[in-house]
MARKE-618811 format. One record per residue (C-alpha): residue number from 0; residue in one letter; x, y, z. Coordinates in nm, 2 decimals, m for minus. Example, Ala and Ser with C-alpha at 12.3 -4.5 7.8 and 13.67 -1.06 7.14 Angstrom:
@k 0 r a X 1.23 Y m0.45 Z 0.78;
@k 1 r s X 1.37 Y m0.11 Z 0.71;
//
This chain:
@k 0 r s X 10.70 Y 9.57 Z 8.66;
@k 1 r a X 10.35 Y 9.56 Z 8.49;
@k 2 r e X 10.28 Y 9.24 Z 8.67;
@k 3 r s X 10.25 Y 9.37 Z 9.06;
@k 4 r n X 10.22 Y 9.63 Z 9.28;
@k 5 r m X 10.36 Y 9.41 Z 9.56;
@k 6 r c X 10.71 Y 9.52 Z 9.56;
@k 7 r d X 10.95 Y 9.28 Z 9.76;
@k 8 r l X 11.13 Y 9.54 Z 9.89;
@k 9 r l X 10.89 Y 9.80 Z 9.99;
@k 10 r r X 10.60 Y 9.60 Z 10.05;
@k 11 r i X 10.39 Y 9.71 Z 10.37;
@k 12 r n X 10.53 Y 9.56 Z 10.67;
@k 13 r t X 10.35 Y 9.68 Z 10.95;
@k 14 r d X 10.61 Y 9.50 Z 11.19;
@k 15 r r X 10.89 Y 9.69 Z 11.03;
@k 16 r g X 10.93 Y 9.98 Z 11.22;
@k 17 r v X 11.29 Y 10.06 Z 11.02;
@k 18 r m X 11.48 Y 10.19 Z 10.76;
@k 19 r i X 11.58 Y 9.92 Z 10.51;
@k 20 r g X 11.91 Y 10.04 Z 10.47;
@k 21 r d X 12.05 Y 10.00 Z 10.77;
@k 22 r g X 11.77 Y 9.85 Z 11.01;
@k 23 r k X 11.75 Y 10.12 Z 11.23;
@k 24 r s X 11.50 Y 10.41 Z 11.30;
@k 25 r r X 11.57 Y 10.76 Z 11.25;
@k 26 r f X 11.36 Y 10.87 Z 11.56;
@k 27 r s X 11.44 Y 10.87 Z 11.93;
@k 28 r i X 11.32 Y 11.01 Z 12.29;
@k 29 r g X 11.56 Y 11.01 Z 12.55;
@k 30 r g X 11.80 Y 10.81 Z 12.39;
@k 31 r k X 11.54 Y 10.52 Z 12.33;
@k 32 r p X 11.44 Y 10.42 Z 11.95;
@k 33 r i X 11.08 Y 10.52 Z 11.82;
@k 34 r y X 10.97 Y 10.31 Z 11.57;
@k 35 r h X 10.87 Y 10.40 Z 11.23;
@k 36 r f X 10.49 Y 10.33 Z 11.17;
@k 37 r v X 10.44 Y 10.09 Z 10.79;
@k 38 r g X 10.82 Y 10.29 Z 10.75;
@k 39 r t X 10.65 Y 10.61 Z 10.70;
@k 40 r s X 10.60 Y 10.79 Z 11.06;
@k 41 r t X 10.35 Y 11.03 Z 10.88;
@k 42 r f X 10.22 Y 11.19 Z 11.23;
@k 43 r s X 10.54 Y 11.38 Z 11.27;
@k 44 r e X 10.65 Y 11.73 Z 11.13;
@k 45 r y X 10.97 Y 11.63 Z 10.97;
@k 46 r t X 11.06 Y 11.23 Z 10.87;
@k 47 r v X 11.30 Y 11.02 Z 10.66;
@k 48 r m X 11.16 Y 10.77 Z 10.42;
@k 49 r h X 11.26 Y 10.52 Z 10.15;
@k 50 r v X 11.25 Y 10.68 Z 9.81;
@k 51 r g X 11.09 Y 10.45 Z 9.70;
@k 52 r c X 10.79 Y 10.52 Z 9.93;
@k 53 r v X 10.79 Y 10.91 Z 9.79;
@k 54 r a X 10.53 Y 10.99 Z 9.54;
@k 55 r k X 10.55 Y 11.32 Z 9.38;
@k 56 r i X 10.16 Y 11.48 Z 9.31;
@k 57 r n X 10.04 Y 11.82 Z 9.19;
@k 58 r p X 10.14 Y 12.08 Z 9.38;
@k 59 r e X 9.83 Y 12.27 Z 9.36;
@k 60 r a X 9.63 Y 11.99 Z 9.54;
@k 61 r p X 9.55 Y 12.06 Z 9.89;
@k 62 r l X 9.73 Y 11.84 Z 10.12;
@k 63 r d X 9.45 Y 11.87 Z 10.41;
@k 64 r k X 9.23 Y 11.65 Z 10.13;
@k 65 r v X 9.43 Y 11.44 Z 9.94;
@k 66 r c X 9.59 Y 11.25 Z 10.25;
@k 67 r v X 9.33 Y 11.07 Z 10.29;
@k 68 r l X 9.43 Y 10.93 Z 9.91;
@k 69 r s X 9.72 Y 10.75 Z 10.09;
@k 70 r c X 9.51 Y 10.46 Z 10.21;
@k 71 r g X 9.13 Y 10.41 Z 10.24;
@k 72 r i X 8.99 Y 10.60 Z 9.96;
@k 73 r s X 9.26 Y 10.46 Z 9.70;
@k 74 r t X 9.21 Y 10.10 Z 9.82;
@k 75 r g X 8.80 Y 10.08 Z 9.78;
@k 76 r l X 8.83 Y 10.29 Z 9.44;
@k 77 r g X 9.11 Y 10.06 Z 9.33;
@k 78 r a X 8.97 Y 9.74 Z 9.45;
@k 79 r s X 8.62 Y 9.85 Z 9.24;
@k 80 r i X 8.81 Y 10.04 Z 8.91;
@k 81 r n X 9.10 Y 9.80 Z 8.88;
@k 82 r v X 9.00 Y 9.45 Z 9.01;
@k 83 r a X 8.64 Y 9.39 Z 8.99;
@k 84 r k X 8.62 Y 9.60 Z 8.68;
@k 85 r p X 8.23 Y 9.60 Z 8.69;
@k 86 r p X 8.08 Y 9.62 Z 8.33;
@k 87 r q X 7.86 Y 9.91 Z 8.23;
@k 88 r g X 7.47 Y 9.87 Z 8.37;
@k 89 r s X 7.59 Y 9.55 Z 8.64;
@k 90 r t X 7.51 Y 9.52 Z 8.97;
@k 91 r v X 7.78 Y 9.51 Z 9.24;
@k 92 r a X 7.75 Y 9.39 Z 9.62;
@k 93 r i X 7.96 Y 9.63 Z 9.88;
@k 94 r f X 8.01 Y 9.44 Z 10.19;
@k 95 r g X 8.08 Y 9.74 Z 10.49;
@k 96 r l X 8.03 Y 10.08 Z 10.43;
@k 97 r g X 8.32 Y 10.23 Z 10.63;
@k 98 r a X 8.56 Y 10.47 Z 10.41;
@k 99 r v X 8.67 Y 10.17 Z 10.23;
@k 100 r g X 8.37 Y 10.05 Z 10.12;
@k 101 r l X 8.24 Y 10.38 Z 10.03;
@k 102 r a X 8.52 Y 10.46 Z 9.81;
@k 103 r a X 8.43 Y 10.08 Z 9.66;
@k 104 r a X 8.06 Y 10.20 Z 9.61;
@k 105 r e X 8.17 Y 10.54 Z 9.46;
@k 106 r g X 8.44 Y 10.34 Z 9.17;
@k 107 r a X 8.14 Y 10.13 Z 9.10;
@k 108 r r X 7.94 Y 10.38 Z 9.06;
@k 109 r i X 8.23 Y 10.58 Z 8.86;
@k 110 r a X 8.30 Y 10.27 Z 8.66;
@k 111 r g X 7.88 Y 10.31 Z 8.55;
@k 112 r a X 7.73 Y 9.97 Z 8.79;
@k 113 r s X 7.35 Y 10.02 Z 8.78;
@k 114 r r X 7.30 Y 9.89 Z 9.09;
@k 115 r i X 7.51 Y 9.93 Z 9.38;
@k 116 r i X 7.38 Y 9.73 Z 9.71;
@k 117 r g X 7.51 Y 9.79 Z 10.00;
@k 118 r v X 7.58 Y 9.57 Z 10.26;
@k 119 r d X 7.63 Y 9.67 Z 10.63;
@k 120 r l X 7.49 Y 9.58 Z 11.00;
@k 121 r n X 7.51 Y 9.96 Z 11.10;
@k 122 r a X 7.19 Y 10.07 Z 10.94;
@k 123 r s X 7.27 Y 10.42 Z 11.02;
@k 124 r r X 7.55 Y 10.41 Z 10.73;
@k 125 r f X 7.31 Y 10.32 Z 10.42;
@k 126 r e X 7.19 Y 10.71 Z 10.41;
@k 127 r e X 7.55 Y 10.84 Z 10.42;
@k 128 r a X 7.61 Y 10.55 Z 10.17;
@k 129 r r X 7.34 Y 10.68 Z 9.93;
@k 130 r k X 7.61 Y 10.99 Z 9.84;
@k 131 r f X 7.84 Y 10.74 Z 9.74;
@k 132 r g X 7.66 Y 10.52 Z 9.46;
@k 133 r c X 7.46 Y 10.27 Z 9.64;
@k 134 r t X 7.12 Y 10.25 Z 9.52;
@k 135 r e X 7.00 Y 9.99 Z 9.75;
@k 136 r f X 7.09 Y 9.83 Z 10.11;
@k 137 r v X 7.08 Y 9.48 Z 10.28;
@k 138 r n X 7.09 Y 9.48 Z 10.66;
@k 139 r p X 7.19 Y 9.07 Z 10.71;
@k 140 r k X 7.03 Y 9.14 Z 11.06;
@k 141 r d X 6.68 Y 9.18 Z 10.94;
@k 142 r h X 6.71 Y 8.85 Z 10.74;
@k 143 r t X 6.64 Y 8.51 Z 10.88;
@k 144 r k X 6.82 Y 8.37 Z 10.54;
@k 145 r p X 7.19 Y 8.37 Z 10.49;
@k 146 r v X 7.30 Y 8.72 Z 10.30;
@k 147 r q X 7.41 Y 8.52 Z 10.00;
@k 148 r q X 7.08 Y 8.40 Z 9.92;
@k 149 r v X 6.94 Y 8.71 Z 9.99;
@k 150 r l X 7.14 Y 8.93 Z 9.72;
@k 151 r a X 7.09 Y 8.60 Z 9.46;
@k 152 r d X 6.70 Y 8.66 Z 9.55;
@k 153 r m X 6.73 Y 9.01 Z 9.47;
@k 154 r t X 6.96 Y 8.99 Z 9.14;
@k 155 r n X 6.81 Y 8.72 Z 8.96;
@k 156 r g X 7.07 Y 8.43 Z 9.08;
@k 157 r g X 7.37 Y 8.67 Z 9.18;
@k 158 r v X 7.54 Y 8.98 Z 9.15;
@k 159 r d X 7.76 Y 9.04 Z 8.85;
@k 160 r r X 8.05 Y 9.15 Z 9.10;
@k 161 r s X 8.10 Y 9.22 Z 9.47;
@k 162 r v X 8.38 Y 9.43 Z 9.71;
@k 163 r e X 8.43 Y 9.29 Z 10.06;
@k 164 r c X 8.57 Y 9.57 Z 10.25;
@k 165 r t X 8.52 Y 9.43 Z 10.62;
@k 166 r g X 8.78 Y 9.18 Z 10.71;
@k 167 r n X 8.53 Y 8.98 Z 10.89;
@k 168 r v X 8.61 Y 8.63 Z 10.72;
@k 169 r n X 8.23 Y 8.49 Z 10.71;
@k 170 r a X 8.15 Y 8.84 Z 10.50;
@k 171 r m X 8.45 Y 8.73 Z 10.27;
@k 172 r i X 8.25 Y 8.42 Z 10.21;
@k 173 r q X 7.95 Y 8.55 Z 10.16;
@k 174 r a X 8.09 Y 8.83 Z 9.91;
@k 175 r f X 8.24 Y 8.52 Z 9.71;
@k 176 r e X 7.93 Y 8.31 Z 9.70;
@k 177 r c X 7.67 Y 8.59 Z 9.65;
@k 178 r v X 7.81 Y 8.64 Z 9.28;
@k 179 r h X 7.66 Y 8.50 Z 9.00;
@k 180 r d X 7.81 Y 8.17 Z 8.84;
@k 181 r g X 7.93 Y 8.21 Z 8.51;
@k 182 r w X 8.08 Y 8.54 Z 8.53;
@k 183 r g X 8.05 Y 8.69 Z 8.87;
@k 184 r v X 8.39 Y 8.81 Z 9.05;
@k 185 r a X 8.44 Y 8.87 Z 9.41;
@k 186 r v X 8.73 Y 9.09 Z 9.53;
@k 187 r l X 8.86 Y 9.05 Z 9.89;
@k 188 r v X 8.98 Y 9.40 Z 10.00;
@k 189 r g X 8.94 Y 9.39 Z 10.41;
@k 190 r v X 9.25 Y 9.24 Z 10.66;
@k 191 r p X 9.15 Y 8.90 Z 10.82;
@k 192 r h X 9.22 Y 8.80 Z 11.17;
@k 193 r k X 9.56 Y 8.59 Z 11.15;
@k 194 r d X 9.42 Y 8.25 Z 11.21;
@k 195 r a X 9.10 Y 8.32 Z 10.99;
@k 196 r e X 9.01 Y 8.04 Z 10.71;
@k 197 r f X 8.84 Y 8.07 Z 10.42;
@k 198 r k X 8.63 Y 7.80 Z 10.34;
@k 199 r t X 8.36 Y 7.72 Z 10.08;
@k 200 r h X 8.26 Y 7.40 Z 9.85;
@k 201 r p X 8.48 Y 7.40 Z 9.55;
@k 202 r m X 8.14 Y 7.36 Z 9.31;
@k 203 r n X 8.12 Y 7.73 Z 9.37;
@k 204 r f X 8.48 Y 7.74 Z 9.16;
@k 205 r l X 8.37 Y 7.52 Z 8.90;
@k 206 r n X 8.05 Y 7.72 Z 8.86;
@k 207 r e X 8.31 Y 7.98 Z 8.69;
@k 208 r r X 8.29 Y 8.24 Z 9.00;
@k 209 r t X 8.61 Y 8.43 Z 9.01;
@k 210 r l X 8.78 Y 8.49 Z 9.35;
@k 211 r k X 9.05 Y 8.76 Z 9.37;
@k 212 r g X 9.24 Y 8.96 Z 9.63;
@k 213 r t X 9.38 Y 9.35 Z 9.61;
@k 214 r f X 9.62 Y 9.52 Z 9.79;
@k 215 r f X 9.61 Y 9.89 Z 9.78;
@k 216 r g X 9.36 Y 9.88 Z 9.52;
@k 217 r n X 9.62 Y 9.75 Z 9.26;
@k 218 r f X 9.75 Y 10.09 Z 9.24;
@k 219 r k X 10.14 Y 10.12 Z 9.20;
@k 220 r p X 10.20 Y 10.42 Z 9.45;
@k 221 r r X 10.44 Y 10.59 Z 9.31;
@k 222 r t X 10.32 Y 10.57 Z 8.95;
@k 223 r d X 9.92 Y 10.60 Z 9.01;
@k 224 r l X 9.87 Y 10.81 Z 9.32;
@k 225 r p X 9.92 Y 11.08 Z 9.15;
@k 226 r n X 9.68 Y 11.01 Z 8.89;
@k 227 r v X 9.41 Y 10.94 Z 9.15;
@k 228 r v X 9.50 Y 11.32 Z 9.28;
@k 229 r e X 9.45 Y 11.41 Z 8.92;
@k 230 r m X 9.09 Y 11.26 Z 8.94;
@k 231 r y X 9.03 Y 11.48 Z 9.25;
@k 232 r m X 9.14 Y 11.78 Z 9.08;
@k 233 r k X 8.94 Y 11.73 Z 8.79;
@k 234 r k X 8.64 Y 11.70 Z 8.97;
@k 235 r e X 8.59 Y 11.33 Z 8.85;
@k 236 r l X 8.66 Y 11.22 Z 9.25;
@k 237 r e X 8.50 Y 11.41 Z 9.52;
@k 238 r v X 8.71 Y 11.37 Z 9.83;
@k 239 r e X 8.57 Y 11.61 Z 10.06;
@k 240 r k X 8.24 Y 11.40 Z 10.14;
@k 241 r f X 8.49 Y 11.13 Z 10.28;
@k 242 r i X 8.59 Y 11.35 Z 10.53;
@k 243 r t X 8.35 Y 11.36 Z 10.83;
@k 244 r h X 8.59 Y 11.54 Z 11.13;
@k 245 r s X 8.90 Y 11.80 Z 11.08;
@k 246 r v X 9.14 Y 11.78 Z 11.39;
@k 247 r p X 9.42 Y 11.96 Z 11.49;
@k 248 r f X 9.72 Y 11.76 Z 11.55;
@k 249 r s X 9.69 Y 11.84 Z 11.94;
@k 250 r e X 9.40 Y 11.70 Z 11.95;
@k 251 r i X 9.50 Y 11.37 Z 11.80;
@k 252 r n X 9.37 Y 11.14 Z 12.02;
@k 253 r k X 9.05 Y 11.26 Z 12.00;
@k 254 r a X 9.10 Y 11.16 Z 11.62;
@k 255 r f X 9.11 Y 10.82 Z 11.73;
@k 256 r d X 8.84 Y 10.82 Z 11.99;
@k 257 r l X 8.62 Y 10.94 Z 11.68;
@k 258 r m X 8.78 Y 10.67 Z 11.43;
@k 259 r a X 8.73 Y 10.39 Z 11.76;
@k 260 r k X 8.37 Y 10.48 Z 11.79;
@k 261 r g X 8.30 Y 10.44 Z 11.40;
//
């Protein structure tokens, strides 16, 4: 479908730990089923997958690098390139400088944005974020004014585009309210708490701001993921700089600990 990547059959359903065909798991231990993680179960040497979840990529691509394209990088990159679409020379604010936010900054840089402002509560991330195109930083803890006001003051009324990559509903509201009226576009990427509610004054819409959401950066996995791999193979996209640790499979719990510590 040219309309969307939100396939009714195969959309990511974190609660569905079984195969679509028969509603059963393909794994078991001691007679008890082990459920599939989002329908794929990638922490195994062999797996069974629905054909719609398999993307064929360049066989020359190193799997220990391109594996990180399957979620975080593609999501952030696509949120900028496919959804926010910052014009050449525009100003972009990125909320949250984790893997997805850094990929969104990279996408804004590739698109030709001239100012990329990173917003994060953790100032230790700022230096690293320069490698991904961030030119300026705002730590909300350093200001008494609301962040959206700080950004508006920095950019003569608001940024042209913002991409929210935290999942915090307050950051989502700030990301929307910091874009310039008349043409500003805010894109929500982070996954909010299930009880979260987004509240803003309707005037923000009437003043011609646009609010969008995206799933997997609007990439269609089977057709578009091979193209993202090609971007990496042609050195248009650096993947290595996203990788901080390489941990053997036997130490997978250490990898989870590292992730939990940020």
